[in-house]
C-alpha positions in Angstrom: 0.0 -0.2 0.2 1.1 3.5 -0.7 1.2 5.8 2.1 1.9 9.5 2.7 3.6 10.2 5.8 3.3 13.7 7.5 5.0 14.8 10.7 5.2 18.2 12.7 7.6 18.9 15.8 6.6 21.6 18.2 9.0 23.9 19.0 9.0 25.8 22.5 11.2 28.6 21.2 14.0 28.7 18.1 16.7 27.1 20.8 14.6 24.3 21.9 17.1 21.6 21.7 14.9 18.9 22.6 12.5 19.6 19.5 15.6 19.5 17.1 16.9 16.3 18.5 13.2 14.8 18.0 13.0 16.7 14.5 16.4 14.5 13.5 15.4 11.2 14.8 12.0 11.1 13.1 13.3 12.6 9.9 16.1 9.4 9.8 13.0 7.1 10.7 10.9 8.1 8.0 14.1 8.3 5.3 14.6 4.5 6.5 10.9 3.6 5.5 10.1 6.6 2.4 11.1 8.8 -0.2 11.0 12.7 1.3 8.7 15.0 -0.6 9.1 18.0 1.2 10.9 18.6 4.9 8.4 16.8 6.5 6.5 14.9 3.8 7.2 11.6 2.9 5.6 8.8 0.2 6.1 4.9 0.8 5.1 1.4 -0.5 4.7 -0.2 3.2 3.8 -3.7 4.0 1.4 -3.4 7.1 3.8 -4.7 9.4 6.6 -2.2 8.1 4.0 0.3 8.7 3.2 -1.0 12.6 6.9 -1.0 13.2 7.3 2.6 11.9 4.7 3.9 13.9 5.7 2.2 17.1 9.4 3.4 16.6 7.8 7.6 15.9 6.2 6.9 19.0 8.9 6.5 21.0 10.6 9.7 19.7 7.7 11.9 19.6 6.4 13.7 22.2 2.7 12.6 21.6 1.2 15.6 24.0 2.9 18.5 21.5 4.1 16.5 18.0 2.0 14.9 15.4 2.1 12.2 12.8 -0.4 11.7 10.0 -0.3 8.7 7.8 -2.7 9.0 4.7 -3.4 5.8 2.6 -3.5 6.1 -1.2 -5.3 3.4 -2.9 -4.5 2.6 -6.3 -7.3 3.8 -8.0 -6.7 7.4 -6.4 -3.2 7.0 -7.4 -4.0 7.0 -11.3 -5.4 10.2 -10.5 -2.4 12.1 -9.4 
């Protein structure tokens, strides 16, 4: 299945070192599974098991009270329209 993966890391200030660390880690994680399309938007063809691993690993990196991760499924029919 094809997925669009988007994340947003909340910075408390420009010098927020913890947010920068999360940003680097989540970007490295996404690059392992997908192709970068924009700074925080990735596209990948993933099996369900891979998607589960990615979600599990991302939840350990992100501050779930501040940051967000959105995953959109693109069906084959919809992909042809793009």
